[in-house]
N, C-alpha and C positions, 0 to 999 in steps of 0.2 A: 449867577454865581459860578465861579470857576473852580476847578479842582486842582489842588496843589499837593501831589503825592498822597492822595487819599484824604486830605484835609480841605474843607471848603474855604475858599478865599472870598471874603465879603468885599465888594466894591463900595467904597465910600462915595456915594453919589448925592445929588441934591435931596432926594427923598430921605436918605439916612440922616443927613445933616438937619433937615427940617424936624425929624423925630427927636434928634438929639437936643435941638434948641427948645422944642416944646417941653421935654422932660426937664431940661436944665432950668427953664423959667419957673417950674414948680418949686425950685430951690432946695431940693433934697440931696442932690448929688452935684459934684463938680462936673464941668464940661467933659473932662476926660473919662470919668466914670460913666457918664451918660453915653459917651461914644462906645464904650465897652459893652454896655447893656444893649444899645441899639444894634451893634454888630452881632451880638449873641442871639438876639431875637430874630434878626434878619436871616441868620444861618440856621435857624430852627433848633437852637440849643434849648434844653429844658433845665439845665443845671449850670450854674456859674460858681466856680470856686474862687473865693477872694477873702482876704482878711480885712479889706477896707470898707466893706458894706455890712449892713445889719444881717446877722445870721438868721436864716429862716424866712426872710422876707420874700414875698412873691411879687413879681412885676409882670403882669400879663401872664404868659405861660412859662416864665423863667423863675426858677427858685434859686436864691442866693444862699450859699453855705460857706462858713468859715471852716477850712480844713484843719485848723489848729485847735 
């Protein structure tokens, strides 16, 4: 993981894409939402703010919250 002005930059590599495809096959999220979740988990995020996913849902160590 590289640092971009204090913000972590997640490299989308084969491992990340494999995790995205596994989660996408479960059918709960779009490919792009799965990519966001995988990148958040890869970077060590514990909180994801989004209005597009179920509020309060936990995915591994990641909590999803709707800020609105």
